[in-house]
mmCIF file as gemmi writes it, N, C-alpha and C atoms, coordinates in Angstrom:
data_model
loop_
_atom_site.group_PDB
_atom_site.id
_atom_site.type_symbol
_atom_site.label_atom_id
_atom_site.label_alt_id
_atom_site.label_comp_id
_atom_site.label_asym_id
_atom_site.label_entity_id
_atom_site.label_seq_id
_atom_site.pdbx_PDB_ins_code
_atom_site.Cartn_x
_atom_site.Cartn_y
_atom_site.Cartn_z
_atom_site.occupancy
_atom_site.B_iso_or_equiv
_atom_site.pdbx_formal_charge
_atom_site.auth_seq_id
_atom_site.auth_asym_id
_atom_site.pdbx_PDB_model_num
ATOM 1 N N . MET Axp A 1 ? -45.903 75.208 56.016 1 0 ? 1 A 1
ATOM 2 C CA . MET Axp A 1 ? -46.715 74.294 56.785 1 0 ? 1 A 1
ATOM 3 C C . MET Axp A 1 ? -47.993 73.975 56.021 1 0 ? 1 A 1
ATOM 4 N N . PRO Axp A 2 ? -48.034 72.877 55.329 1 0 ? 2 A 1
ATOM 5 C CA . PRO Axp A 2 ? -49.249 72.558 54.588 1 0 ? 2 A 1
ATOM 6 C C . PRO Axp A 2 ? -50.359 72.03 55.5 1 0 ? 2 A 1
ATOM 7 N N . PHE Axp A 3 ? -51.556 72.403 55.142 1 0 ? 3 A 1
ATOM 8 C CA . PHE Axp A 3 ? -52.747 71.918 55.83 1 0 ? 3 A 1
ATOM 9 C C . PHE Axp A 3 ? -53.734 71.412 54.787 1 0 ? 3 A 1
ATOM 10 N N . ALA Axp A 4 ? -54.483 70.397 55.14 1 0 ? 4 A 1
ATOM 11 C CA . ALA Axp A 4 ? -55.583 69.912 54.317 1 0 ? 4 A 1
ATOM 12 C C . ALA Axp A 4 ? -56.847 70.004 55.162 1 0 ? 4 A 1
ATOM 13 N N . THR Axp A 5 ? -57.93 70.46 54.576 1 0 ? 5 A 1
ATOM 14 C CA . THR Axp A 5 ? -59.198 70.521 55.3 1 0 ? 5 A 1
ATOM 15 C C . THR Axp A 5 ? -59.978 69.245 55.017 1 0 ? 5 A 1
ATOM 16 N N . ILE Axp A 6 ? -60.256 68.498 56.078 1 0 ? 6 A 1
ATOM 17 C CA . ILE Axp A 6 ? -60.986 67.231 55.977 1 0 ? 6 A 1
ATOM 18 C C . ILE Axp A 6 ? -62.162 67.296 56.935 1 0 ? 6 A 1
ATOM 19 N N . ASN Axp A 7 ? -63.359 67.126 56.416 1 0 ? 7 A 1
ATOM 20 C CA . ASN Axp A 7 ? -64.58 67.216 57.226 1 0 ? 7 A 1
ATOM 21 C C . ASN Axp A 7 ? -64.63 68.522 58.011 1 0 ? 7 A 1
ATOM 22 N N . GLY Axp A 8 ? -64.172 69.596 57.389 1 0 ? 8 A 1
ATOM 23 C CA . GLY Axp A 8 ? -64.243 70.916 57.998 1 0 ? 8 A 1
ATOM 24 C C . GLY Axp A 8 ? -63.157 71.238 59.005 1 0 ? 8 A 1
ATOM 25 N N . LEU Axp A 9 ? -62.21 70.337 59.228 1 0 ? 9 A 1
ATOM 26 C CA . LEU Axp A 9 ? -61.137 70.563 60.2 1 0 ? 9 A 1
ATOM 27 C C . LEU Axp A 9 ? -59.782 70.576 59.497 1 0 ? 9 A 1
ATOM 28 N N . LYS Axp A 10 ? -58.898 71.473 59.945 1 0 ? 10 A 1
ATOM 29 C CA . LYS Axp A 10 ? -57.574 71.588 59.34 1 0 ? 10 A 1
ATOM 30 C C . LYS Axp A 10 ? -56.634 70.526 59.906 1 0 ? 10 A 1
ATOM 31 N N . HIS Axp A 11 ? -56.018 69.769 58.993 1 0 ? 11 A 1
ATOM 32 C CA . HIS Axp A 11 ? -55.061 68.725 59.359 1 0 ? 11 A 1
ATOM 33 C C . HIS Axp A 11 ? -53.686 69.108 58.822 1 0 ? 11 A 1
ATOM 34 N N . HIS Axp A 12 ? -52.701 69.098 59.689 1 0 ? 12 A 1
ATOM 35 C CA . HIS Axp A 12 ? -51.335 69.45 59.325 1 0 ? 12 A 1
ATOM 36 C C . HIS Axp A 12 ? -50.604 68.218 58.798 1 0 ? 12 A 1
ATOM 37 N N . TYR Axp A 13 ? -49.771 68.415 57.773 1 0 ? 13 A 1
ATOM 38 C CA . TYR Axp A 13 ? -48.949 67.328 57.264 1 0 ? 13 A 1
ATOM 39 C C . TYR Axp A 13 ? -47.652 67.884 56.684 1 0 ? 13 A 1
ATOM 40 N N . ILE Axp A 14 ? -46.677 67.001 56.533 1 0 ? 14 A 1
ATOM 41 C CA . ILE Axp A 14 ? -45.393 67.331 55.928 1 0 ? 14 A 1
ATOM 42 C C . ILE Axp A 14 ? -45.236 66.426 54.708 1 0 ? 14 A 1
ATOM 43 N N . ASP Axp A 15 ? -44.833 66.996 53.58 1 0 ? 15 A 1
ATOM 44 C CA . ASP Axp A 15 ? -44.659 66.267 52.324 1 0 ? 15 A 1
ATOM 45 C C . ASP Axp A 15 ? -43.228 66.532 51.849 1 0 ? 15 A 1
ATOM 46 N N . GLU Axp A 16 ? -42.372 65.501 51.923 1 0 ? 16 A 1
ATOM 47 C CA . GLU Axp A 16 ? -40.95 65.66 51.586 1 0 ? 16 A 1
ATOM 48 C C . GLU Axp A 16 ? -40.545 64.675 50.494 1 0 ? 16 A 1
ATOM 49 N N . GLY Axp A 17 ? -39.545 65.023 49.743 1 0 ? 17 A 1
ATOM 50 C CA . GLY Axp A 17 ? -38.981 64.123 48.75 1 0 ? 17 A 1
ATOM 51 C C . GLY Axp A 17 ? -39.516 64.379 47.351 1 0 ? 17 A 1
ATOM 52 N N . PRO Axp A 18 ? -38.97 63.644 46.372 1 0 ? 18 A 1
ATOM 53 C CA . PRO Axp A 18 ? -39.38 63.824 44.975 1 0 ? 18 A 1
ATOM 54 C C . PRO Axp A 18 ? -40.851 63.476 44.766 1 0 ? 18 A 1
ATOM 55 N N . ARG Axp A 19 ? -41.569 64.33 44.084 1 0 ? 19 A 1
ATOM 56 C CA . ARG Axp A 19 ? -43.018 64.136 43.877 1 0 ? 19 A 1
ATOM 57 C C . ARG Axp A 19 ? -43.347 62.896 43.05 1 0 ? 19 A 1
ATOM 58 N N . ASN Axp A 20 ? -42.448 62.468 42.186 1 0 ? 20 A 1
ATOM 59 C CA . ASN Axp A 20 ? -42.728 61.311 41.333 1 0 ? 20 A 1
ATOM 60 C C . ASN Axp A 20 ? -42.134 60.013 41.878 1 0 ? 20 A 1
ATOM 61 N N . ALA Axp A 21 ? -41.578 60.036 43.081 1 0 ? 21 A 1
ATOM 62 C CA . ALA Axp A 21 ? -40.979 58.846 43.694 1 0 ? 21 A 1
ATOM 63 C C . ALA Axp A 21 ? -42.062 58.01 44.38 1 0 ? 21 A 1
ATOM 64 N N . PRO Axp A 22 ? -41.77 56.728 44.634 1 0 ? 22 A 1
ATOM 65 C CA . PRO Axp A 22 ? -42.706 55.919 45.42 1 0 ? 22 A 1
ATOM 66 C C . PRO Axp A 22 ? -42.96 56.587 46.767 1 0 ? 22 A 1
ATOM 67 N N . MET Axp A 23 ? -44.179 56.475 47.274 1 0 ? 23 A 1
ATOM 68 C CA . MET Axp A 23 ? -44.597 57.196 48.476 1 0 ? 23 A 1
ATOM 69 C C . MET Axp A 23 ? -44.619 56.296 49.711 1 0 ? 23 A 1
ATOM 70 N N . ILE Axp A 24 ? -44.163 56.858 50.809 1 0 ? 24 A 1
ATOM 71 C CA . ILE Axp A 24 ? -44.27 56.217 52.119 1 0 ? 24 A 1
ATOM 72 C C . ILE Axp A 24 ? -45.068 57.166 53 1 0 ? 24 A 1
ATOM 73 N N . ILE Axp A 25 ? -46.098 56.641 53.667 1 0 ? 25 A 1
ATOM 74 C CA . ILE Axp A 25 ? -46.914 57.454 54.564 1 0 ? 25 A 1
ATOM 75 C C . ILE Axp A 25 ? -46.607 57.034 56.002 1 0 ? 25 A 1
ATOM 76 N N . PHE Axp A 26 ? -46.252 58.001 56.821 1 0 ? 26 A 1
ATOM 77 C CA . PHE Axp A 26 ? -45.922 57.768 58.223 1 0 ? 26 A 1
ATOM 78 C C . PHE Axp A 26 ? -47.092 58.23 59.088 1 0 ? 26 A 1
ATOM 79 N N . GLN Axp A 27 ? -47.6 57.355 59.949 1 0 ? 27 A 1
ATOM 80 C CA . GLN Axp A 27 ? -48.716 57.688 60.84 1 0 ? 27 A 1
ATOM 81 C C . GLN Axp A 27 ? -48.277 57.426 62.269 1 0 ? 27 A 1
ATOM 82 N N . HIS Axp A 28 ? -48.302 58.458 63.089 1 0 ? 28 A 1
ATOM 83 C CA . HIS Axp A 28 ? -47.861 58.336 64.479 1 0 ? 28 A 1
ATOM 84 C C . HIS Axp A 28 ? -48.899 57.635 65.349 1 0 ? 28 A 1
ATOM 85 N N . GLY Axp A 29 ? -48.491 57.331 66.568 1 0 ? 29 A 1
ATOM 86 C CA . GLY Axp A 29 ? -49.366 56.675 67.531 1 0 ? 29 A 1
ATOM 87 C C . GLY Axp A 29 ? -50.262 57.658 68.269 1 0 ? 29 A 1
ATOM 88 N N . ALA Axp A 30 ? -50.904 57.178 69.305 1 0 ? 30 A 1
ATOM 89 C CA . ALA Axp A 30 ? -51.985 57.879 70.001 1 0 ? 30 A 1
ATOM 90 C C . ALA Axp A 30 ? -51.632 59.255 70.544 1 0 ? 30 A 1
ATOM 91 N N . THR Axp A 31 ? -50.432 59.481 71 1 0 ? 31 A 1
ATOM 92 C CA . THR Axp A 31 ? -50.097 60.783 71.592 1 0 ? 31 A 1
ATOM 93 C C . THR Axp A 31 ? -48.957 61.48 70.859 1 0 ? 31 A 1
ATOM 94 N N . GLY Axp A 32 ? -48.658 61.052 69.645 1 0 ? 32 A 1
ATOM 95 C CA . GLY Axp A 32 ? -47.511 61.577 68.921 1 0 ? 32 A 1
ATOM 96 C C . GLY Axp A 32 ? -47.832 62.713 67.981 1 0 ? 32 A 1
ATOM 97 N N . SER Axp A 33 ? -46.893 62.973 67.085 1 0 ? 33 A 1
ATOM 98 C CA . SER Axp A 33 ? -47.043 63.969 66.033 1 0 ? 33 A 1
ATOM 99 C C . SER Axp A 33 ? -46.085 63.617 64.907 1 0 ? 33 A 1
ATOM 100 N N . HIS Axp A 34 ? -46.106 64.419 63.858 1 0 ? 34 A 1
ATOM 101 C CA . HIS Axp A 34 ? -45.218 64.161 62.721 1 0 ? 34 A 1
ATOM 102 C C . HIS Axp A 34 ? -43.746 64.211 63.112 1 0 ? 34 A 1
ATOM 103 N N . HIS Axp A 35 ? -43.427 64.856 64.225 1 0 ? 35 A 1
ATOM 104 C CA . HIS Axp A 35 ? -42.026 64.985 64.659 1 0 ? 35 A 1
ATOM 105 C C . HIS Axp A 35 ? -41.364 63.633 64.906 1 0 ? 35 A 1
ATOM 106 N N . GLN Axp A 36 ? -42.16 62.612 65.208 1 0 ? 36 A 1
ATOM 107 C CA . GLN Axp A 36 ? -41.591 61.285 65.429 1 0 ? 36 A 1
ATOM 108 C C . GLN Axp A 36 ? -40.826 60.807 64.201 1 0 ? 36 A 1
ATOM 109 N N . PHE Axp A 37 ? -41.19 61.297 63.034 1 0 ? 37 A 1
ATOM 110 C CA . PHE Axp A 37 ? -40.57 60.84 61.794 1 0 ? 37 A 1
ATOM 111 C C . PHE Axp A 37 ? -39.692 61.895 61.145 1 0 ? 37 A 1
ATOM 112 N N . THR Axp A 38 ? -40.137 63.156 61.146 1 0 ? 38 A 1
ATOM 113 C CA . THR Axp A 38 ? -39.438 64.19 60.388 1 0 ? 38 A 1
ATOM 114 C C . THR Axp A 38 ? -38.102 64.592 60.99 1 0 ? 38 A 1
ATOM 115 N N . VAL Axp A 39 ? -37.912 64.35 62.25 1 0 ? 39 A 1
ATOM 116 C CA . VAL Axp A 39 ? -36.648 64.723 62.882 1 0 ? 39 A 1
ATOM 117 C C . VAL Axp A 39 ? -35.565 63.681 62.603 1 0 ? 39 A 1
ATOM 118 N N . GLU Axp A 40 ? -35.908 62.401 62.715 1 0 ? 40 A 1
ATOM 119 C CA . GLU Axp A 40 ? -34.899 61.358 62.647 1 0 ? 40 A 1
ATOM 120 C C . GLU Axp A 40 ? -34.897 60.553 61.349 1 0 ? 40 A 1
ATOM 121 N N . HIS Axp A 41 ? -36.07 60.259 60.786 1 0 ? 41 A 1
ATOM 122 C CA . HIS Axp A 41 ? -36.138 59.305 59.68 1 0 ? 41 A 1
ATOM 123 C C . HIS Axp A 41 ? -36.235 59.918 58.28 1 0 ? 41 A 1
ATOM 124 N N . THR Axp A 42 ? -37.162 60.834 58.091 1 0 ? 42 A 1
ATOM 125 C CA . THR Axp A 42 ? -37.425 61.301 56.727 1 0 ? 42 A 1
ATOM 126 C C . THR Axp A 42 ? -36.308 62.112 56.081 1 0 ? 42 A 1
ATOM 127 N N . PRO Axp A 43 ? -35.4 62.786 56.813 1 0 ? 43 A 1
ATOM 128 C CA . PRO Axp A 43 ? -34.33 63.484 56.095 1 0 ? 43 A 1
ATOM 129 C C . PRO Axp A 43 ? -33.512 62.557 55.187 1 0 ? 43 A 1
ATOM 130 N N . THR Axp A 44 ? -33.278 61.337 55.623 1 0 ? 44 A 1
ATOM 131 C CA . THR Axp A 44 ? -32.531 60.379 54.805 1 0 ? 44 A 1
ATOM 132 C C . THR Axp A 44 ? -33.439 59.663 53.809 1 0 ? 44 A 1
ATOM 133 N N . ILE Axp A 45 ? -34.568 59.173 54.266 1 0 ? 45 A 1
ATOM 134 C CA . ILE Axp A 45 ? -35.475 58.408 53.413 1 0 ? 45 A 1
ATOM 135 C C . ILE Axp A 45 ? -36.018 59.258 52.268 1 0 ? 45 A 1
ATOM 136 N N . SER Axp A 46 ? -36.253 60.54 52.519 1 0 ? 46 A 1
ATOM 137 C CA . SER Axp A 46 ? -36.85 61.402 51.501 1 0 ? 46 A 1
ATOM 138 C C . SER Axp A 46 ? -35.906 61.724 50.347 1 0 ? 46 A 1
ATOM 139 N N . GLN Axp A 47 ? -34.665 61.289 50.434 1 0 ? 47 A 1
ATOM 140 C CA . GLN Axp A 47 ? -33.761 61.456 49.303 1 0 ? 47 A 1
ATOM 141 C C . GLN Axp A 47 ? -34.153 60.528 48.156 1 0 ? 47 A 1
ATOM 142 N N . LYS Axp A 48 ? -34.824 59.415 48.478 1 0 ? 48 A 1
ATOM 143 C CA . LYS Axp A 48 ? -35.217 58.434 47.466 1 0 ? 48 A 1
ATOM 144 C C . LYS Axp A 48 ? -36.729 58.278 47.346 1 0 ? 48 A 1
ATOM 145 N N . TYR Axp A 49 ? -37.474 58.542 48.428 1 0 ? 49 A 1
ATOM 146 C CA . TYR Axp A 49 ? -38.913 58.319 48.461 1 0 ? 49 A 1
ATOM 147 C C . TYR Axp A 49 ? -39.654 59.611 48.816 1 0 ? 49 A 1
ATOM 148 N N . ARG Axp A 50 ? -40.894 59.694 48.402 1 0 ? 50 A 1
ATOM 149 C CA . ARG Axp A 50 ? -41.772 60.782 48.832 1 0 ? 50 A 1
ATOM 150 C C . ARG Axp A 50 ? -42.332 60.377 50.19 1 0 ? 50 A 1
ATOM 151 N N . CYS Axp A 51 ? -42.096 61.176 51.2 1 0 ? 51 A 1
ATOM 152 C CA . CYS Axp A 51 ? -42.49 60.861 52.574 1 0 ? 51 A 1
ATOM 153 C C . CYS Axp A 51 ? -43.564 61.84 53.041 1 0 ? 51 A 1
ATOM 154 N N . ILE Axp A 52 ? -44.688 61.301 53.456 1 0 ? 52 A 1
ATOM 155 C CA . ILE Axp A 52 ? -45.77 62.125 53.985 1 0 ? 52 A 1
ATOM 156 C C . ILE Axp A 52 ? -46.018 61.708 55.427 1 0 ? 52 A 1
ATOM 157 N N . SER Axp A 53 ? -45.955 62.671 56.326 1 0 ? 53 A 1
ATOM 158 C CA . SER Axp A 53 ? -46.239 62.412 57.746 1 0 ? 53 A 1
ATOM 159 C C . SER Axp A 53 ? -47.213 63.482 58.217 1 0 ? 53 A 1
ATOM 160 N N . ASP Axp A 54 ? -48.177 63.06 59.006 1 0 ? 54 A 1
ATOM 161 C CA . ASP Axp A 54 ? -49.232 63.986 59.412 1 0 ? 54 A 1
ATOM 162 C C . ASP Axp A 54 ? -49.348 64.076 60.924 1 0 ? 54 A 1
ATOM 163 N N . ASP Axp A 55 ? -50.128 65.041 61.345 1 0 ? 55 A 1
ATOM 164 C CA . ASP Axp A 55 ? -50.557 65.139 62.736 1 0 ? 55 A 1
ATOM 165 C C . ASP Axp A 55 ? -52.031 64.746 62.736 1 0 ? 55 A 1
ATOM 166 N N . ALA Axp A 56 ? -52.374 63.69 63.443 1 0 ? 56 A 1
ATOM 167 C CA . ALA Axp A 56 ? -53.769 63.241 63.493 1 0 ? 56 A 1
ATOM 168 C C . ALA Axp A 56 ? -54.656 64.324 64.106 1 0 ? 56 A 1
ATOM 169 N N . ARG Axp A 57 ? -55.943 64.239 63.854 1 0 ? 57 A 1
ATOM 170 C CA . ARG Axp A 57 ? -56.888 65.236 64.363 1 0 ? 57 A 1
ATOM 171 C C . ARG Axp A 57 ? -56.741 65.406 65.872 1 0 ? 57 A 1
ATOM 172 N N . GLY Axp A 58 ? -56.625 66.645 66.289 1 0 ? 58 A 1
ATOM 173 C CA . GLY Axp A 58 ? -56.521 66.967 67.708 1 0 ? 58 A 1
ATOM 174 C C . GLY Axp A 58 ? -55.108 66.849 68.274 1 0 ? 58 A 1
ATOM 175 N N . LEU Axp A 59 ? -54.141 66.498 67.443 1 0 ? 59 A 1
ATOM 176 C CA . LEU Axp A 59 ? -52.758 66.329 67.916 1 0 ? 59 A 1
ATOM 177 C C . LEU Axp A 59 ? -51.814 67.199 67.097 1 0 ? 59 A 1
ATOM 178 N N . GLY Axp A 60 ? -50.657 67.485 67.654 1 0 ? 60 A 1
ATOM 179 C CA . GLY Axp A 60 ? -49.665 68.283 66.938 1 0 ? 60 A 1
ATOM 180 C C . GLY Axp A 60 ? -50.232 69.617 66.494 1 0 ? 60 A 1
ATOM 181 N N . GLN Axp A 61 ? -50.031 69.961 65.219 1 0 ? 61 A 1
ATOM 182 C CA . GLN Axp A 61 ? -50.487 71.224 64.69 1 0 ? 61 A 1
ATOM 183 C C . GLN Axp A 61 ? -51.846 71.125 63.99 1 0 ? 61 A 1
ATOM 184 N N . SER Axp A 62 ? -52.443 69.923 63.997 1 0 ? 62 A 1
ATOM 185 C CA . SER Axp A 62 ? -53.786 69.781 63.426 1 0 ? 62 A 1
ATOM 186 C C . SER Axp A 62 ? -54.805 70.428 64.358 1 0 ? 62 A 1
ATOM 187 N N . GLU Axp A 63 ? -55.948 70.782 63.774 1 0 ? 63 A 1
ATOM 188 C CA . GLU Axp A 63 ? -56.982 71.468 64.561 1 0 ? 63 A 1
ATOM 189 C C . GLU Axp A 63 ? -57.48 70.595 65.704 1 0 ? 63 A 1
ATOM 190 N N . HIS Axp A 64 ? -57.585 71.208 66.866 1 0 ? 64 A 1
ATOM 191 C CA . HIS Axp A 64 ? -58.056 70.491 68.053 1 0 ? 64 A 1
ATOM 192 C C . HIS Axp A 64 ? -59.579 70.648 68.155 1 0 ? 64 A 1
ATOM 193 N N . VAL Axp A 65 ? -60.236 69.611 68.637 1 0 ? 65 A 1
ATOM 194 C CA . VAL Axp A 65 ? -61.69 69.622 68.774 1 0 ? 65 A 1
ATOM 195 C C . VAL Axp A 65 ? -62.079 69.448 70.225 1 0 ? 65 A 1
ATOM 196 N N . ALA Axp A 66 ? -63.242 69.918 70.554 1 0 ? 66 A 1
ATOM 197 C CA . ALA Axp A 66 ? -63.715 69.81 71.947 1 0 ? 66 A 1
ATOM 198 C C . ALA Axp A 66 ? -64.166 68.397 72.254 1 0 ? 66 A 1
């Protein structure tokens, strides 16, 4: 489970596929998480592309704020 610290808060993301392939970034909507993409879409797409999907701040596995 990779995390990146941005402005002091931990943000969860998933990085799949070949590192040198063209990159596609998946960003979920207001109440979603990376699961919207990693369950159905990225298993196939990541065979050819590098797929990065994240959990926005306060959602999914990213750090929640008050």
